[in-house]
N, CA, C, O and the ligand as a Tripos MOL2 file, in Angstrom:
@<TRIPOS>MOLECULE
protein
  241   239    61     0     0
PROTEIN
NO_CHARGES

@<TRIPOS>ATOM
      1 N         117.5740  220.4670  139.8120 N.3       1 MET1
      2 CA        115.9540  220.5320  139.5440 C.3       1 MET1
      3 C         115.4870  221.3050  140.6310 C.2       1 MET1
      4 O         116.0590  221.2730  141.7210 O.2       1 MET1
      5 N         114.4550  222.0190  140.4050 N.am      2 ILE2
      6 CA        114.0760  222.9620  141.3830 C.3       2 ILE2
      7 C         112.5280  222.5400  141.7110 C.2       2 ILE2
      8 O         111.5800  222.4720  140.9290 O.2       2 ILE2
      9 N         112.5730  222.2890  143.0600 N.am      3 PHE3
     10 CA        111.3620  221.9100  143.8200 C.3       3 PHE3
     11 C         110.3960  222.9530  144.2530 C.2       3 PHE3
     12 O         110.6360  223.5800  145.2850 O.2       3 PHE3
     13 N         109.3160  223.1980  143.5500 N.am      4 SER4
     14 CA        108.4790  224.3780  144.0550 C.3       4 SER4
     15 C         107.1980  223.8460  144.6600 C.2       4 SER4
     16 O         106.6770  222.7850  144.3130 O.2       4 SER4
     17 N         106.6460  224.8050  145.7530 N.am      5 LYS5
     18 CA        105.3820  224.2660  146.2330 C.3       5 LYS5
     19 C         104.4270  225.2930  145.9510 C.2       5 LYS5
     20 O         104.8040  226.4650  145.9220 O.2       5 LYS5
     21 N         103.1500  224.9670  145.7240 N.am      6 LYS6
     22 CA        102.2420  226.0150  145.1550 C.3       6 LYS6
     23 C         101.2080  226.0170  146.2830 C.2       6 LYS6
     24 O         100.7760  224.9420  146.7010 O.2       6 LYS6
     25 N         100.8130  227.1330  146.7690 N.am      7 LYS7
     26 CA         99.8850  227.2860  147.8330 C.3       7 LYS7
     27 C          98.5070  227.9220  147.1660 C.2       7 LYS7
     28 O          98.5460  228.8380  146.3440 O.2       7 LYS7
     29 N          97.2310  227.2790  147.6590 N.am      8 ILE8
     30 CA         96.1010  227.8700  147.2510 C.3       8 ILE8
     31 C          95.2040  228.0280  148.3590 C.2       8 ILE8
     32 O          94.8810  227.1050  149.1080 O.2       8 ILE8
     33 N          94.7160  229.4880  148.4720 N.am      9 THR9
     34 CA         93.8720  229.6140  149.5170 C.3       9 THR9
     35 C          92.4910  229.8240  149.0630 C.2       9 THR9
     36 O          92.1890  230.5760  148.1360 O.2       9 THR9
     37 N          91.5090  228.9930  149.8920 N.am     10 THR10
     38 CA         90.1420  228.8270  149.4370 C.3      10 THR10
     39 C          89.4470  229.5360  150.7450 C.2      10 THR10
     40 O          89.8300  229.3600  151.9010 O.2      10 THR10
     41 N          88.3090  230.4040  150.3230 N.am     11 ALA11
     42 CA         87.5700  231.0960  151.3490 C.3      11 ALA11
     43 C          86.4430  230.4050  151.6220 C.2      11 ALA11
     44 O          85.7480  230.0780  150.6600 O.2      11 ALA11
     45 N          86.0470  230.0590  152.8920 N.am     12 TYR12
     46 CA         84.8510  229.3210  153.1680 C.3      12 TYR12
     47 C          83.9590  230.2910  154.2260 C.2      12 TYR12
     48 O          84.4030  231.2050  154.9200 O.2      12 TYR12
     49 N          82.6190  229.8290  154.1380 N.am     13 THR13
     50 CA         81.5540  230.6290  154.9840 C.3      13 THR13
     51 C          81.0550  229.5240  155.8840 C.2      13 THR13
     52 O          80.7320  228.4180  155.4520 O.2      13 THR13
     53 N          81.0060  229.8770  157.1710 N.am     14 LEU14
     54 CA         80.6140  228.9820  158.1820 C.3      14 LEU14
     55 C          79.1410  229.7600  158.6440 C.2      14 LEU14
     56 O          79.0680  230.9010  159.0990 O.2      14 LEU14
     57 N          78.1210  228.9260  158.4250 N.am     15 GLU15
     58 CA         76.8010  229.4020  158.8200 C.3      15 GLU15
     59 C          76.4650  228.3930  160.0230 C.2      15 GLU15
     60 O          76.7830  227.2050  160.0910 O.2      15 GLU15
     61 N          75.6460  229.2580  161.0800 N.am     16 LYS16
     62 CA         75.4090  228.6150  162.2920 C.3      16 LYS16
     63 C          73.6830  228.7050  162.3810 C.2      16 LYS16
     64 O          73.0930  229.7270  162.0310 O.2      16 LYS16
     65 N          73.0390  227.6140  162.8460 N.am     17 CYS17
     66 CA         71.6940  227.8430  162.9280 C.3      17 CYS17
     67 C          71.4530  228.2650  164.5070 C.2      17 CYS17
     68 O          72.0540  227.6870  165.4140 O.2      17 CYS17
     69 N          70.6030  229.2280  164.7180 N.am     18 THR18
     70 CA         70.4750  229.9730  165.8640 C.3      18 THR18
     71 C          69.3520  229.0990  166.7770 C.2      18 THR18
     72 O          68.9390  229.5070  167.8630 O.2      18 THR18
     73 N          69.0150  228.0900  166.2840 N.am     19 LYS19
     74 CA         67.9510  227.1510  166.9450 C.3      19 LYS19
     75 C          68.4470  225.9980  167.5200 C.2      19 LYS19
     76 O          68.3120  225.7110  168.7100 O.2      19 LYS19
     77 N          69.1930  225.1320  166.4420 N.am     20 CYS20
     78 CA         69.8060  224.0680  166.8940 C.3      20 CYS20
     79 C          71.2740  223.9720  166.8980 C.2      20 CYS20
     80 O          71.8320  222.9070  167.1590 O.2      20 CYS20
     81 N          71.9410  225.0890  166.6070 N.am     21 GLN21
     82 CA         73.3910  225.3110  166.5420 C.3      21 GLN21
     83 C          74.1650  224.3580  165.4630 C.2      21 GLN21
     84 O          75.3410  224.0010  165.5320 O.2      21 GLN21
     85 N          73.2670  224.0540  164.5080 N.am     22 THR22
     86 CA         74.2390  223.1460  163.4620 C.3      22 THR22
     87 C          75.0930  224.0470  162.8000 C.2      22 THR22
     88 O          74.7170  225.2000  162.5860 O.2      22 THR22
     89 N          76.1240  223.6730  162.4770 N.am     23 LEU23
     90 CA         77.1740  224.5240  161.7090 C.3      23 LEU23
     91 C          77.1860  223.9200  160.1740 C.2      23 LEU23
     92 O          77.1720  222.7120  159.9410 O.2      23 LEU23
     93 N          77.2080  224.7390  159.3680 N.am     24 THR24
     94 CA         77.2450  224.3620  158.0320 C.3      24 THR24
     95 C          78.6390  225.1460  157.1760 C.2      24 THR24
     96 O          78.8940  226.3500  157.1410 O.2      24 THR24
     97 N          79.2270  224.2570  156.6760 N.am     25 LYS25
     98 CA         80.5790  225.0840  156.0910 C.3      25 LYS25
     99 C          80.4510  224.8090  154.3950 C.2      25 LYS25
    100 O          80.2840  223.7430  153.8020 O.2      25 LYS25
    101 N          80.5770  226.0090  153.9360 N.am     26 ARG26
    102 CA         80.1890  226.0580  152.4860 C.3      26 ARG26
    103 C          81.4030  226.9410  151.8510 C.2      26 ARG26
    104 O          82.1470  227.6370  152.5420 O.2      26 ARG26
    105 N          81.4800  226.8330  150.6580 N.am     27 LYS27
    106 CA         82.3410  227.8190  149.9300 C.3      27 LYS27
    107 C          81.9910  229.3440  150.0120 C.2      27 LYS27
    108 O          80.8370  229.7630  149.9320 O.2      27 LYS27
    109 N          82.9650  230.0390  150.1610 N.am     28 PHE28
    110 CA         82.4950  231.5680  150.3540 C.3      28 PHE28
    111 C          82.0210  232.0650  149.0340 C.2      28 PHE28
    112 O          82.4660  231.7360  147.9340 O.2      28 PHE28
    113 N          80.9510  232.9950  149.3180 N.am     29 ASN29
    114 CA         80.4490  233.4960  148.0420 C.3      29 ASN29
    115 C          80.6500  235.2710  148.1880 C.2      29 ASN29
    116 O          80.5810  235.8500  149.2730 O.2      29 ASN29
    117 N          80.8680  235.8620  147.0640 N.am     30 VAL30
    118 CA         81.1680  237.3620  147.2740 C.3      30 VAL30
    119 C          80.0680  238.0610  148.0370 C.2      30 VAL30
    120 O          80.3000  239.0520  148.7280 O.2      30 VAL30
    121 N          78.9680  237.5750  147.9140 N.am     31 SER31
    122 CA         77.8080  238.4540  148.4810 C.3      31 SER31
    123 C          77.6360  238.2660  150.0160 C.2      31 SER31
    124 O          76.8930  239.0080  150.6570 O.2      31 SER31
    125 N          78.4440  237.1100  150.6700 N.am     32 ASP32
    126 CA         78.2230  236.8980  151.9190 C.3      32 ASP32
    127 C          78.8450  237.9720  152.8140 C.2      32 ASP32
    128 O          79.9740  238.4010  152.5770 O.2      32 ASP32
    129 N          78.1680  238.3710  153.7580 N.am     33 ILE33
    130 CA         78.3880  239.3090  154.8110 C.3      33 ILE33
    131 C          78.3590  238.6590  156.2670 C.2      33 ILE33
    132 O          77.4700  237.8910  156.6360 O.2      33 ILE33
    133 N          79.4230  239.0550  157.0350 N.am     34 LEU34
    134 CA         79.4010  238.3780  158.2600 C.3      34 LEU34
    135 C          78.0600  238.6930  159.2210 C.2      34 LEU34
    136 O          77.6410  239.8480  159.3080 O.2      34 LEU34
    137 N          77.5350  237.7870  159.8040 N.am     35 PHE35
    138 CA         76.4250  237.9150  160.5510 C.3      35 PHE35
    139 C          75.1560  238.1600  159.9040 C.2      35 PHE35
    140 O          74.1530  238.3920  160.5790 O.2      35 PHE35
    141 N          75.1310  238.1230  158.6390 N.am     36 ALA36
    142 CA         74.0080  238.2830  157.7760 C.3      36 ALA36
    143 C          73.1090  237.0180  157.9230 C.2      36 ALA36
    144 O          73.5890  236.0190  158.4600 O.2      36 ALA36
    145 N          71.9190  237.0190  157.5020 N.am     37 GLU37
    146 CA         70.8820  236.0150  157.6020 C.3      37 GLU37
    147 C          71.1190  235.0740  156.2880 C.2      37 GLU37
    148 O          71.1200  235.5140  155.1380 O.2      37 GLU37
    149 N          71.3050  233.8000  156.6200 N.am     38 ALA38
    150 CA         71.6500  232.7960  155.5710 C.3      38 ALA38
    151 C          70.1660  232.0400  155.4040 C.2      38 ALA38
    152 O          69.2190  232.2940  156.1490 O.2      38 ALA38
    153 N          70.1200  231.2020  154.4570 N.am     39 PRO39
    154 CA         69.1750  230.2390  154.0570 C.3      39 PRO39
    155 C          68.4720  229.4760  155.2720 C.2      39 PRO39
    156 O          69.3170  229.0670  156.0690 O.2      39 PRO39
    157 N          67.4630  229.2420  155.5480 N.am     40 ASN40
    158 CA         67.0680  228.5250  156.8620 C.3      40 ASN40
    159 C          67.6590  227.0370  156.8550 C.2      40 ASN40
    160 O          67.8410  226.2830  155.8990 O.2      40 ASN40
    161 N          67.8960  226.8560  158.1870 N.am     41 CYS41
    162 CA         68.4650  225.5990  158.4190 C.3      41 CYS41
    163 C          67.8690  224.4180  157.8560 C.2      41 CYS41
    164 O          66.6430  224.3260  157.8110 O.2      41 CYS41
    165 N          68.6630  223.4500  157.3960 N.am     42 SER42
    166 CA         67.9690  222.4540  156.6030 C.3      42 SER42
    167 C          67.5340  221.1220  157.4740 C.2      42 SER42
    168 O          66.8400  220.2150  157.0160 O.2      42 SER42
    169 N          67.9720  221.1600  158.5720 N.am     43 SER43
    170 CA         67.3230  220.0510  159.6990 C.3      43 SER43
    171 C          66.1820  220.6580  160.3980 C.2      43 SER43
    172 O          65.2060  219.9370  160.6040 O.2      43 SER43
    173 N          66.1640  221.9450  160.8120 N.am     44 CYS44
    174 CA         64.9920  222.3410  161.9540 C.3      44 CYS44
    175 C          64.1770  223.4560  161.2890 C.2      44 CYS44
    176 O          63.0910  223.8120  161.7470 O.2      44 CYS44
    177 N          64.7640  224.0270  160.1340 N.am     45 ASP45
    178 CA         64.0580  225.1220  159.4120 C.3      45 ASP45
    179 C          64.2200  226.5100  160.1670 C.2      45 ASP45
    180 O          63.5240  227.4820  159.8720 O.2      45 ASP45
    181 N          65.2190  226.5350  161.1960 N.am     46 GLY46
    182 CA         65.3650  227.6940  162.0540 C.3      46 GLY46
    183 C          66.2100  228.7800  161.3190 C.2      46 GLY46
    184 O          66.7420  228.5610  160.2310 O.2      46 GLY46
    185 N          66.2990  230.0100  162.0120 N.am     47 LEU47
    186 CA         66.9350  230.9700  161.5320 C.3      47 LEU47
    187 C          68.6210  230.6100  161.4930 C.2      47 LEU47
    188 O          69.1980  230.1140  162.4610 O.2      47 LEU47
    189 N          69.2390  230.9220  160.3080 N.am     48 THR48
    190 CA         70.5620  230.5950  160.2740 C.3      48 THR48
    191 C          71.5400  231.9060  159.9630 C.2      48 THR48
    192 O          71.1950  232.7570  159.1440 O.2      48 THR48
    193 N          72.6420  231.9760  160.6070 N.am     49 ARG49
    194 CA         73.2790  233.3650  160.5140 C.3      49 ARG49
    195 C          74.8610  232.8980  159.9250 C.2      49 ARG49
    196 O          75.2860  231.7680  160.1660 O.2      49 ARG49
    197 N          75.5180  233.7140  159.2790 N.am     50 ILE50
    198 CA         76.8160  233.5610  158.9880 C.3      50 ILE50
    199 C          77.6420  233.8880  160.0370 C.2      50 ILE50
    200 O          77.6640  235.0780  160.3520 O.2      50 ILE50
    201 N          78.5250  232.8890  160.8310 N.am     51 GLU51
    202 CA         78.9490  232.9730  161.9290 C.3      51 GLU51
    203 C          80.3840  233.4000  161.6690 C.2      51 GLU51
    204 O          80.8580  234.3340  162.3160 O.2      51 GLU51
    205 N          81.1070  232.7440  160.7340 N.am     52 LYS52
    206 CA         82.4870  232.9830  160.2690 C.3      52 LYS52
    207 C          83.0240  233.0140  158.9720 C.2      52 LYS52
    208 O          82.5290  232.1430  158.2580 O.2      52 LYS52
    209 N          83.7680  233.6360  158.4850 N.am     53 ILE53
    210 CA         84.2360  233.6090  156.9640 C.3      53 ILE53
    211 C          85.7340  233.5370  157.2340 C.2      53 ILE53
    212 O          86.3890  234.3370  157.9030 O.2      53 ILE53
    213 N          86.1970  232.3750  156.5610 N.am     54 PHE54
    214 CA         87.7890  232.2210  156.9830 C.3      54 PHE54
    215 C          88.1840  231.4760  155.6780 C.2      54 PHE54
    216 O          87.4280  230.8940  154.9000 O.2      54 PHE54
    217 N          89.6930  231.6370  155.5990 N.am     55 GLY55
    218 CA         90.2930  230.9710  154.4650 C.3      55 GLY55
    219 C          91.1950  229.7850  154.9680 C.2      55 GLY55
    220 O          91.7010  229.7520  156.0890 O.2      55 GLY55
    221 N          91.3210  228.9030  154.0900 N.am     56 GLU56
    222 CA         92.1780  227.6450  154.3730 C.3      56 GLU56
    223 C          93.1270  227.4090  153.1750 C.2      56 GLU56
    224 O          92.8350  227.2460  151.9900 O.2      56 GLU56
    225 N          94.3850  227.4350  153.8030 N.am     57 THR57
    226 CA         95.5860  227.4230  152.7610 C.3      57 THR57
    227 C          96.0050  225.9480  152.6790 C.2      57 THR57
    228 O          96.4400  225.3160  153.6420 O.2      57 THR57
    229 N          95.8160  225.4080  151.3180 N.am     58 VAL58
    230 CA         96.4710  224.0080  150.9960 C.3      58 VAL58
    231 C          97.5020  223.9540  150.1850 C.2      58 VAL58
    232 O          97.4600  224.5160  149.0900 O.2      58 VAL58
    233 N          98.4560  223.3460  150.5580 N.am     59 GLU59
    234 CA         99.8860  223.2380  149.9990 C.3      59 GLU59
    235 C          99.8660  222.1130  148.8560 C.2      59 GLU59
    236 O          99.6700  220.9300  149.1370 O.2      59 GLU59
    237 N         100.0650  222.5300  147.6460 N.am     60 LEU60
    238 CA         99.9530  221.3240  146.4900 C.3      60 LEU60
    239 C         101.5770  220.8190  146.3030 C.2      60 LEU60
    240 O         101.8580  219.9230  145.5080 O.2      60 LEU60
    241 ZN         68.7150  224.2050  162.9090 Zn       61 ZN61
@<TRIPOS>BOND
     1     1     2 1
     2     2     3 1
     3     3     4 2
     4     3     5 am
     5     5     6 1
     6     6     7 1
     7     7     8 2
     8     7     9 am
     9     9    10 1
    10    10    11 1
    11    11    12 2
    12    11    13 am
    13    13    14 1
    14    14    15 1
    15    15    16 2
    16    15    17 am
    17    17    18 1
    18    18    19 1
    19    19    20 2
    20    19    21 am
    21    21    22 1
    22    22    23 1
    23    23    24 2
    24    23    25 am
    25    25    26 1
    26    26    27 1
    27    27    28 2
    28    27    29 am
    29    29    30 1
    30    30    31 1
    31    31    32 2
    32    31    33 am
    33    33    34 1
    34    34    35 1
    35    35    36 2
    36    35    37 am
    37    37    38 1
    38    38    39 1
    39    39    40 2
    40    39    41 am
    41    41    42 1
    42    42    43 1
    43    43    44 2
    44    43    45 am
    45    45    46 1
    46    46    47 1
    47    47    48 2
    48    47    49 am
    49    49    50 1
    50    50    51 1
    51    51    52 2
    52    51    53 am
    53    53    54 1
    54    54    55 1
    55    55    56 2
    56    55    57 am
    57    57    58 1
    58    58    59 1
    59    59    60 2
    60    59    61 am
    61    61    62 1
    62    62    63 1
    63    63    64 2
    64    63    65 am
    65    65    66 1
    66    66    67 1
    67    67    68 2
    68    67    69 am
    69    69    70 1
    70    70    71 1
    71    71    72 2
    72    71    73 am
    73    73    74 1
    74    74    75 1
    75    75    76 2
    76    75    77 am
    77    77    78 1
    78    78    79 1
    79    79    80 2
    80    79    81 am
    81    81    82 1
    82    82    83 1
    83    83    84 2
    84    83    85 am
    85    85    86 1
    86    86    87 1
    87    87    88 2
    88    87    89 am
    89    89    90 1
    90    90    91 1
    91    91    92 2
    92    91    93 am
    93    93    94 1
    94    94    95 1
    95    95    96 2
    96    95    97 am
    97    97    98 1
    98    98    99 1
    99    99   100 2
   100    99   101 am
   101   101   102 1
   102   102   103 1
   103   103   104 2
   104   103   105 am
   105   105   106 1
   106   106   107 1
   107   107   108 2
   108   107   109 am
   109   109   110 1
   110   110   111 1
   111   111   112 2
   112   111   113 am
   113   113   114 1
   114   114   115 1
   115   115   116 2
   116   115   117 am
   117   117   118 1
   118   118   119 1
   119   119   120 2
   120   119   121 am
   121   121   122 1
   122   122   123 1
   123   123   124 2
   124   123   125 am
   125   125   126 1
   126   126   127 1
   127   127   128 2
   128   127   129 am
   129   129   130 1
   130   130   131 1
   131   131   132 2
   132   131   133 am
   133   133   134 1
   134   134   135 1
   135   135   136 2
   136   135   137 am
   137   137   138 1
   138   138   139 1
   139   139   140 2
   140   139   141 am
   141   141   142 1
   142   142   143 1
   143   143   144 2
   144   143   145 am
   145   145   146 1
   146   146   147 1
   147   147   148 2
   148   147   149 am
   149   149   150 1
   150   150   151 1
   151   151   152 2
   152   151   153 am
   153   153   154 1
   154   154   155 1
   155   155   156 2
   156   155   157 am
   157   157   158 1
   158   158   159 1
   159   159   160 2
   160   159   161 am
   161   161   162 1
   162   162   163 1
   163   163   164 2
   164   163   165 am
   165   165   166 1
   166   166   167 1
   167   167   168 2
   168   167   169 am
   169   169   170 1
   170   170   171 1
   171   171   172 2
   172   171   173 am
   173   173   174 1
   174   174   175 1
   175   175   176 2
   176   175   177 am
   177   177   178 1
   178   178   179 1
   179   179   180 2
   180   179   181 am
   181   181   182 1
   182   182   183 1
   183   183   184 2
   184   183   185 am
   185   185   186 1
   186   186   187 1
   187   187   188 2
   188   187   189 am
   189   189   190 1
   190   190   191 1
   191   191   192 2
   192   191   193 am
   193   193   194 1
   194   194   195 1
   195   195   196 2
   196   195   197 am
   197   197   198 1
   198   198   199 1
   199   199   200 2
   200   199   201 am
   201   201   202 1
   202   202   203 1
   203   203   204 2
   204   203   205 am
   205   205   206 1
   206   206   207 1
   207   207   208 2
   208   207   209 am
   209   209   210 1
   210   210   211 1
   211   211   212 2
   212   211   213 am
   213   213   214 1
   214   214   215 1
   215   215   216 2
   216   215   217 am
   217   217   218 1
   218   218   219 1
   219   219   220 2
   220   219   221 am
   221   221   222 1
   222   222   223 1
   223   223   224 2
   224   223   225 am
   225   225   226 1
   226   226   227 1
   227   227   228 2
   228   227   229 am
   229   229   230 1
   230   230   231 1
   231   231   232 2
   232   231   233 am
   233   233   234 1
   234   234   235 1
   235   235   236 2
   236   235   237 am
   237   237   238 1
   238   238   239 1
   239   239   240 2
@<TRIPOS>SUBSTRUCTURE
     1 MET1         2 RESIDUE 1 A MET
     2 ILE2         6 RESIDUE 1 A ILE
     3 PHE3        10 RESIDUE 1 A PHE
     4 SER4        14 RESIDUE 1 A SER
     5 LYS5        18 RESIDUE 1 A LYS
     6 LYS6        22 RESIDUE 1 A LYS
     7 LYS7        26 RESIDUE 1 A LYS
     8 ILE8        30 RESIDUE 1 A ILE
     9 THR9        34 RESIDUE 1 A THR
    10 THR10       38 RESIDUE 1 A THR
    11 ALA11       42 RESIDUE 1 A ALA
    12 TYR12       46 RESIDUE 1 A TYR
    13 THR13       50 RESIDUE 1 A THR
    14 LEU14       54 RESIDUE 1 A LEU
    15 GLU15       58 RESIDUE 1 A GLU
    16 LYS16       62 RESIDUE 1 A LYS
    17 CYS17       66 RESIDUE 1 A CYS
    18 THR18       70 RESIDUE 1 A THR
    19 LYS19       74 RESIDUE 1 A LYS
    20 CYS20       78 RESIDUE 1 A CYS
    21 GLN21       82 RESIDUE 1 A GLN
    22 THR22       86 RESIDUE 1 A THR
    23 LEU23       90 RESIDUE 1 A LEU
    24 THR24       94 RESIDUE 1 A THR
    25 LYS25       98 RESIDUE 1 A LYS
    26 ARG26      102 RESIDUE 1 A ARG
    27 LYS27      106 RESIDUE 1 A LYS
    28 PHE28      110 RESIDUE 1 A PHE
    29 ASN29      114 RESIDUE 1 A ASN
    30 VAL30      118 RESIDUE 1 A VAL
    31 SER31      122 RESIDUE 1 A SER
    32 ASP32      126 RESIDUE 1 A ASP
    33 ILE33      130 RESIDUE 1 A ILE
    34 LEU34      134 RESIDUE 1 A LEU
    35 PHE35      138 RESIDUE 1 A PHE
    36 ALA36      142 RESIDUE 1 A ALA
    37 GLU37      146 RESIDUE 1 A GLU
    38 ALA38      150 RESIDUE 1 A ALA
    39 PRO39      154 RESIDUE 1 A PRO
    40 ASN40      158 RESIDUE 1 A ASN
    41 CYS41      162 RESIDUE 1 A CYS
    42 SER42      166 RESIDUE 1 A SER
    43 SER43      170 RESIDUE 1 A SER
    44 CYS44      174 RESIDUE 1 A CYS
    45 ASP45      178 RESIDUE 1 A ASP
    46 GLY46      182 RESIDUE 1 A GLY
    47 LEU47      186 RESIDUE 1 A LEU
    48 THR48      190 RESIDUE 1 A THR
    49 ARG49      194 RESIDUE 1 A ARG
    50 ILE50      198 RESIDUE 1 A ILE
    51 GLU51      202 RESIDUE 1 A GLU
    52 LYS52      206 RESIDUE 1 A LYS
    53 ILE53      210 RESIDUE 1 A ILE
    54 PHE54      214 RESIDUE 1 A PHE
    55 GLY55      218 RESIDUE 1 A GLY
    56 GLU56      222 RESIDUE 1 A GLU
    57 THR57      226 RESIDUE 1 A THR
    58 VAL58      230 RESIDUE 1 A VAL
    59 GLU59      234 RESIDUE 1 A GLU
    60 LEU60      238 RESIDUE 1 A LEU
    61 ZN61       241 GROUP 0 **** ****
């Protein structure tokens, strides 16, 4: 019997509010550009920027 593992990599975008430093992690969108402006912060309505784009690998 062959035991195989499957890996799936999902890309995420981390947005950071420049005012209250709140970090928001969401799924990566193809239009996302590093350090680009993101929609306003949900808690303080401050300016939010894309801080990081990264991938997470999950073994199934
Ligand atoms: Zn904020």
